[in-house]
Structures are given as structure tokens and as C-alpha cells.
C-alpha positions in Angstrom: 50.1 -13.2 146.5 49.3 -10.5 149.0 48.7 -7.0 147.6 51.5 -4.4 147.9 51.2 -2.2 150.9 52.9 1.2 150.4 54.5 3.1 153.3 52.3 6.1 152.7 50.0 7.5 155.4 46.8 9.4 154.4 44.9 11.7 156.7 41.3 12.9 156.1 39.2 15.1 158.3 35.4 15.0 157.9 32.9 17.6 159.1 30.0 16.9 161.4 26.6 17.3 159.7 25.2 20.8 160.4 21.6 19.5 160.6 19.8 16.5 161.8 21.0 14.1 164.5 24.4 14.8 165.8 26.5 11.6 165.4 28.8 12.7 168.1 26.1 11.9 170.7 25.4 8.4 169.4 27.7 5.4 170.3 29.5 3.9 167.4 31.0 0.4 167.2 34.6 0.1 166.0 37.2 -2.4 165.0 40.2 -2.0 167.3 44.0 -2.5 166.7 46.1 -3.0 169.8 49.9 -2.6 169.3 52.6 -4.4 171.2 53.7 -1.1 172.7 50.2 -0.8 174.3 48.8 1.8 171.9 45.1 1.3 170.9 43.4 2.6 167.7 39.7 2.4 167.0 38.2 2.6 163.5 37.5 0.6 160.4 39.6 -2.4 159.2 40.0 -1.8 155.5 42.3 -4.5 154.4 44.3 -7.4 155.9 47.4 -9.0 154.2 50.0 -11.4 155.3 52.3 -8.5 156.2 50.1 -5.6 157.4 46.7 -4.1 158.2 45.3 -1.1 156.4 43.2 0.7 159.0 41.0 3.8 159.0 41.4 5.4 162.5 38.4 7.3 163.7 38.5 10.0 166.3 35.3 11.7 167.5 36.3 14.6 169.8 33.2 16.2 171.4 32.1 19.4 169.7 34.5 19.2 166.8 34.6 17.5 163.4 35.1 13.7 163.3 38.7 13.0 162.2 39.7 9.9 160.3 43.2 8.8 159.2 44.1 5.9 157.0 47.3 4.1 158.0 49.2 0.9 157.6 50.2 -1.2 160.6 52.8 -3.9 160.2 51.8 -7.3 161.6 55.0 -7.5 163.6 53.9 -4.4 165.6 50.3 -5.6 166.3 49.4 -7.6 169.4 45.8 -8.3 168.4 42.8 -7.0 166.4 39.4 -6.8 168.1 37.2 -7.1 165.0 33.6 -6.2 164.4 31.0 -8.5 162.9 30.6 -7.9 159.2 27.1 -6.4 159.9 28.5 -3.9 162.4 31.4 -3.1 160.0 29.0 -2.3 157.2 27.0 0.0 159.5 30.3 1.8 160.3 31.1 2.2 156.6 27.7 3.8 156.0 28.1 6.2 158.9 31.6 7.3 157.7 30.2 7.7 154.1 27.4 10.0 155.4 29.9 12.4 156.9 31.0 13.7 153.4 28.3 12.6 150.9 29.0 15.1 148.1 32.8 15.0 148.1 32.9 18.7 148.9 35.8 17.9 151.3 37.5 20.8 153.0 34.8 23.3 152.4 32.2 21.4 154.5 34.8 21.0 157.3 35.6 24.7 157.2 31.9 25.6 157.5 31.4 23.4 160.5 34.1 25.0 162.7 33.1 27.2 165.6 35.1 30.5 165.3 34.7 33.4 167.7 36.0 37.0 167.6 38.9 37.9 169.9 41.3 40.8 170.5 44.3 41.4 168.2 47.1 43.9 168.7 45.0 46.4 170.6 41.9 45.9 168.5 39.0 44.3 170.6 37.7 42.1 167.8 40.5 42.3 165.3 41.0 38.5 165.1 39.3 35.1 165.1 39.8 32.4 167.7 39.5 28.6 167.2 40.1 26.2 170.1 41.2 22.6 169.7 42.4 20.1 172.3 46.1 20.8 171.8 46.2 24.2 170.2 44.4 27.5 170.1 44.5 29.4 166.8 44.2 33.2 166.9 44.3 34.6 163.4 44.2 38.2 162.2 43.3 37.0 158.8 40.1 36.9 156.6 37.6 34.3 157.7 38.3 32.0 154.7 42.0 31.9 155.6 41.4 31.4 159.3 39.0 28.5 158.7 41.4 26.9 156.2 44.3 27.2 158.7 42.2 25.7 161.5 41.2 22.6 159.4 44.8 22.1 158.3 46.1 22.3 161.9 43.5 19.8 163.0 44.7 17.4 160.3 48.4 17.8 161.0 47.9 17.5 164.8 46.1 14.2 164.1 49.1 13.1 162.0 51.5 14.0 164.8 49.5 12.0 167.3 49.4 8.9 165.1 53.1 8.7 164.9 53.8 10.1 168.4 50.8 9.8 170.7 50.6 12.5 173.4 51.8 11.3 176.8 52.0 14.5 178.8 49.1 16.7 180.1 50.2 20.2 179.4 49.2 23.2 181.6 47.9 25.1 178.5 47.6 24.3 174.8 50.0 25.7 172.2 48.9 29.2 171.0 49.2 29.6 167.2 49.2 33.2 166.1 48.6 33.7 162.3 49.2 37.3 161.0 47.6 38.5 157.8 50.2 41.0 156.9 54.0 41.5 157.5 53.5 44.5 159.7 51.3 42.6 162.2 53.8 39.7 162.1 56.7 42.0 163.1 54.5 43.5 165.9 53.8 40.0 167.2 57.5 39.3 167.3 58.4 42.7 168.6 60.6 43.2 165.6 61.2 46.6 164.1 63.0 45.5 160.9 62.5 42.7 158.3 62.0 39.1 159.7 63.8 36.3 157.8 61.4 33.4 158.7 57.7 33.3 158.1 57.1 31.1 161.1 58.8 30.7 164.5 58.3 28.6 167.6 58.8 30.3 170.9 59.3 27.5 173.5 59.3 29.6 176.6 55.8 30.9 175.7 54.6 27.7 174.0 53.7 29.8 171.0 53.9 29.5 167.3 53.9 32.7 165.3 53.3 32.7 161.6 52.7 35.4 159.1 52.4 36.4 155.5 50.5 38.8 153.2 47.2 37.0 153.2 44.6 39.8 153.2 44.2 40.1 149.4 44.1 36.3 149.0 41.5 36.1 151.8 39.3 38.6 150.1 39.5 36.7 146.8 38.7 33.4 148.6 35.7 35.1 150.2 34.4 36.4 146.8 34.9 32.9 145.3 33.0 31.4 148.2 30.0 33.8 147.7 30.0 32.8 144.0 29.9 29.1 144.9 27.1 29.5 147.4 25.1 31.5 144.8 25.6 28.8 142.1 24.6 26.0 144.5 21.5 27.9 145.6 20.4 28.4 142.0 20.8 24.6 141.4 18.8 23.9 144.5 16.0 26.1 143.3 16.1 24.5 139.9 15.8 21.1 141.4 12.8 22.1 143.5 11.0 23.5 140.5 11.7 20.4 138.4 10.4 18.1 141.1 7.2 20.1 141.3 6.7 20.1 137.5 7.5 16.5 136.7 5.8 14.5 139.5 4.2 12.1 137.1 7.2 11.6 134.7 9.9 9.6 136.2 12.1 9.5 133.1 12.1 13.3 132.6 12.6 14.0 136.3 15.6 11.7 136.5 17.1 13.3 133.3 16.8 16.8 134.7 18.0 15.9 138.1 21.0 14.2 136.7 21.8 17.4 134.8 21.5 19.3 138.0 23.8 16.9 139.8 26.4 17.3 137.0 26.2 21.1 137.4 26.7 20.8 141.1 29.8 18.6 140.5 31.1 21.3 138.1 30.7 24.0 140.8 32.6 22.0 143.4 35.3 21.2 140.8 35.7 25.0 140.2 35.9 25.6 143.9 38.6 22.9 144.3 40.6 24.5 141.5 40.4 27.9 143.2 41.5 26.3 146.5 44.4 24.6 144.6 45.5 28.1 143.4 45.6 29.3 147.0 47.6 26.2 148.1 50.2 26.7 145.4 50.6 30.3 146.4 50.9 29.5 150.1 52.6 26.1 150.0 55.7 27.5 151.8 53.7 29.2 154.4 51.7 26.1 155.4 54.9 24.0 155.3 56.6 26.2 157.8 53.4 26.2 160.0 53.4 22.4 160.0 57.2 22.4 160.8 57.0 24.8 163.7 53.8 23.3 165.1 55.5 19.9 165.2 58.3 21.4 167.4 55.6 22.8 169.7 53.6 19.5 169.8 56.4 17.2 170.6 58.0 19.5 173.3 54.6 20.1 174.9 52.8 16.8 174.7 55.3 14.0 174.0 58.9 14.7 174.9 59.3 17.8 177.1 62.8 18.8 178.1 64.2 17.2 181.2 67.4 17.6 183.1 69.8 14.6 183.0 69.2 13.8 186.7 65.4 13.9 186.1 65.8 11.4 183.2 68.0 9.2 185.4 65.3 9.3 188.1 62.7 8.0 185.6 60.8 11.3 185.3 60.7 11.2 181.5 62.8 10.5 178.5 63.7 14.1 177.8 63.4 15.8 174.4 64.2 14.6 170.9 67.8 15.2 169.8 68.0 18.3 167.6 68.8 16.3 164.5 65.7 14.1 165.0 63.5 16.9 165.9 64.4 18.8 162.7 64.2 15.6 160.7 60.6 14.8 161.9 59.5 18.4 161.5 60.6 18.2 157.8 58.7 14.9 157.3 55.5 16.7 158.4 56.5 19.9 156.7 56.2 18.1 153.3 52.8 16.7 154.0 50.7 17.0 150.8 47.1 18.0 150.5 45.5 15.9 147.8 41.8 15.3 147.1 41.0 16.4 150.6 43.6 14.2 152.3 46.7 15.2 154.1 49.4 12.7 153.1 52.8 12.0 154.7 55.2 9.1 154.1 56.0 9.6 150.5 59.4 11.2 150.0 59.4 14.9 149.1 60.7 14.9 145.5 62.9 17.9 145.8 64.6 16.8 149.0 65.0 13.2 147.7 66.7 14.3 144.5 69.0 16.6 146.3 69.9 13.9 148.9 70.6 11.4 146.1 72.8 13.9 144.4 74.7 14.4 147.7 74.9 10.6 148.1 76.7 10.4 144.8 78.8 13.5 145.8 77.5 15.3 142.7 79.0 18.7 142.6 81.3 17.8 145.5 78.7 18.0 148.2 78.1 15.0 150.5 75.7 14.0 153.2 76.8 14.4 156.8 78.3 11.2 158.2 75.7 9.5 160.4 78.0 9.4 163.4 78.6 13.2 163.1 74.8 13.8 162.7 74.1 11.8 165.9 76.5 14.0 167.9 75.4 17.3 166.3 73.5 19.9 168.3 71.6 23.1 167.8 74.5 25.0 166.1 74.6 22.5 163.2 71.2 23.8 162.0 71.8 27.5 162.4 73.3 29.7 159.7 74.2 33.0 161.3 76.3 34.0 158.3 76.1 33.2 154.6 79.2 31.0 154.7 77.4 28.7 157.2 74.3 28.2 155.1 75.7 25.3 153.1 76.7 23.4 156.2 73.2 24.0 157.8 71.5 22.8 154.6 73.6 19.6 154.6 72.6 19.0 158.2 68.9 19.5 157.5 68.9 17.3 154.4 70.8 14.5 156.1 68.5 14.7 159.2 65.4 14.4 156.9 66.8 11.4 155.0 67.9 9.5 158.1 64.6 10.2 159.9 62.6 9.1 156.8 64.5 5.8 156.8 64.2 5.4 160.6 60.4 6.2 160.5 59.0 4.6 157.4 61.4 1.7 156.7 62.7 0.6 160.1 59.6 1.7 162.1 61.7 2.7 165.1 60.2 6.1 165.9 57.7 5.8 168.7 58.7 2.3 169.8 59.8 1.2 173.3 63.3 1.0 172.0 63.0 4.6 170.9 62.2 5.7 174.4 65.3 3.8 175.7 67.4 5.6 173.1 66.1 9.0 174.2 66.6 8.1 177.9 70.2 7.1 177.2 71.0 10.2 175.2 69.3 12.7 177.6 70.9 11.1 180.7 74.4 11.8 179.4 75.0 8.6 177.4 77.1 8.3 174.2 74.6 9.2 171.4 76.3 6.9 168.9 76.2 3.8 171.2 72.6 4.6 172.1 71.7 4.8 168.4 73.4 1.5 167.7 71.3 -0.2 170.4 68.2 1.4 168.8 68.9 0.1 165.3 70.6 -3.2 166.4 73.8 -2.7 164.5 77.0 -0.6 164.4 76.7 2.8 162.8 78.9 1.9 159.7 76.6 -1.1 158.9 73.5 1.1 159.5 75.0 3.8 157.2 75.6 1.3 154.4 72.0 0.1 154.7 70.7 3.6 154.8 72.6 4.7 151.7 71.3 1.7 149.8 67.7 2.6 150.8 68.2 6.2 149.9 69.7 5.4 146.5 66.7 3.2 145.6 63.9 5.3 147.2 61.3 6.7 144.8 59.1 9.8 145.5 55.9 7.6 146.0 57.6 5.7 148.8 58.4 2.6 146.8 61.9 1.2 146.5 63.6 0.6 143.1 64.6 -3.1 142.9 68.2 -3.7 143.8 70.5 -3.6 140.8 67.9 -1.8 138.6 69.5 1.3 137.0 68.3 4.7 138.1 
């Protein structure tokens, strides 16, 4: 029996070594998966079953850390696999293992980033700047926070590109501005009073602005970092002395070196615990950053807005419908950082439980009917007044649930049929009929299947067997 393949996608970003030969300059041999839609992915084939391939995609952008993402490709979507010999595959495994030999994870990736000083709100060197291929981060935050944000953005942009590969060459990358205190955030938005949202996307400027009170946390992270470096330096000095003293005693040398290795693991474990404290305190901030950055990514690099006559003329599909744009942004918003990996695909527990309550009309609240969601526009997701908040929350929740089903169960997002759906909608076609063509069935039948899926969905992405009680 083939092993169970879960619909969970994991993303891991490794750092380039800071010394020795630079692997970016050397050619690497890869396995390659070619999809039926023409997309190609290079990397390492991890597992092959009768239903899917588990594949570690490897991207090596010049001058930046090597990025890997582990994903599952359904066989029905794969045209062919160009496989390495086992000898070459083992060599690739060894190269990937060398990129993060001590399991220190995000810290090594942060240290490897090239950060430069830049102007910030009238201060010549008041911020730091990090340039990536599709975004530029300018942060008026402490160095530790800036580097953490840069690494996380690299990870999430790699996740965006796996699901929706870039297809448009933009005039300029998205600018991401990260403020370290509320006052700076208000200045960036030219707002004199309180600002309700911690992050916003400004399409006309291709800019994401995000802010929070991060100065104190940044100073604490920096102090913790100094402590970690001092501890590791002490362990390194101890190892050097031991090696000099016990040259002729292999047993004693191995025993002392093993103790030093255990101490080093304890130091990294403490550092990871401190990082986890930071993540818990700023989970909402990074979620909003991922959410708004997705809007920027898809509108800049994948589905830029087009006028109906331009779509009809074949000049592009036009943008994502508002419900789908918000649904996908929420999928990425709930990405989880776990053991150095950024994971999407598993259902956000809080949203899932609430959606299942709505499905059962618990408390009188219900999900938005799918046909109504398909016809909804921008106004459905805006709460200008308190009495509109409940309706906006229902729209967001339903958009997330339908999008999750469409993406991770039906695998329609990003397909050629998906392009046809966008073209039909953005050229003035009936959104319900276009959706029915995409999913291959009438909306009522789709809604029945969707409700069944949602009722049986578990937070880890598995489905409860049909008929099994909740």
C-alpha cells in the first residue's frame, strides 16, 4: 500500500556558507519535474508513490541564500520526471545537508543577508535596506527584527511563487516598509490619528506598509543574540583547548567533545525558545505582512488588473476576483513557522472551527452561499461601520474555506482552466457560469461537495472518514 501523502506544503530557506567555496558559483545537478501546464521545477525527488511525488524544490538565486521548498505533486498533474542517477542524487543530498549542518536554522540565514543603511523619514541612515528579486524591504527597526523580516519575506515569496509562478515582468519590485513604532507608521501613511490596521497594501504605489512597537523587542533580541555568540565562542575555545591537551587519548577527547557538542545544542535550543517568544508576541503582525504582501505579489507579478477589452484582446487574464484574492491571502496569512520551516496547506485551527460552526448554523450564523460569494465584490469585505463587521467576517471566512478546498483538494488554482476562469470573469462573463466551468459541475453540486469536505477537514489537512462522528 502506498504511503499516505498529506496536502501540506513545507518551505525551508537555507543560508549560503559564509566561508569556503561559494556553492552558488558551482553547477549542481537536479531532478526535474515537468507539469502538464508547462511549469518546471528543479530539485531533489524525495519520494514516489502511486499517486504523487514528494519533491524538494531548490532555487539558487545569485547572491542570496539558497531556497528549498518541499511540496507534493499529484501524478495527474505531472507530464514527466527527468531523474538523476542515484549517484548524482546522493551528491545533491550531501550538498543540501551541508547548507545547514548544525540545525541552527533561521539564525544562520539571518546572518548571511546583505543589509545596507538607507534613509528613513528624513534621517539619512535611519533604516536598513534589503533587496530581493521581487521586493525591497526598508525597515526602521532594530537589526534583529529587520533580518528576521527579510528571511520570512524570502520564504513567503517562495511560497507564493510555487502556487502561482510569476508571469509578468514588473517595472519595479514591491517596496515593503516596516516601521518600528506606531508614530513612524502613522507618518508613513500620512495619518495624524490612530490607524486601525497594522499593515496595508497601496496598489497605486506598489507598496506594503507595516508597523508595530518593535523597538523594545528588537533590543531584547539583540541582547539575546550577543549572549548566544558569547556562549558559542566559549564552547569553541574549550574545544580547542581539549584538542590540544588530549592528542594522544582518543577516548577522553571524544568524551569531552561530545559534552561540548551537547552544550552547543543547548545554546541553540535556548536561542530557538527566545525566537519562539518573539513569534508568539508578533504572530498577528507577520500574518498581516504575509497577507498584504500576497496582494502585492499577485497584482504585480501574476494577475495584474486589465480592462475588459484588454482581456478580450488576449492581453492577460486580469486580476483575481476579490473573494479569491482575499481567500488566498488568508491561506498564506496562516502559514506556520515550525522548526525552521514555513508551512502552508494545513487548515488554520481557529478559522476551521469557526467555519464548521457556521456550517452547522451554530448560533444562527451561516456561511455565505457560494453563488453569492462568486458575485461579491470589494464592498463585501469592508466594514465601514460596526453593524457591517459580522457580514464582512462571514465573507472572509467563506472565502478562506472555499479557497482552501479549491486549492488543496481540487487543485484548480494555477491551472490552465483557472486562467480560463479569470479570463471569462474579467471580460464581463457570468462569474457563476465561469466557476461552474472551472470545477466541472453546477454550483449547488459543488456546494454540497464543499460542505462535506469542510465538515470532515481536520487541522492537519487530513479528512475524517465519511460517517465517522466528529
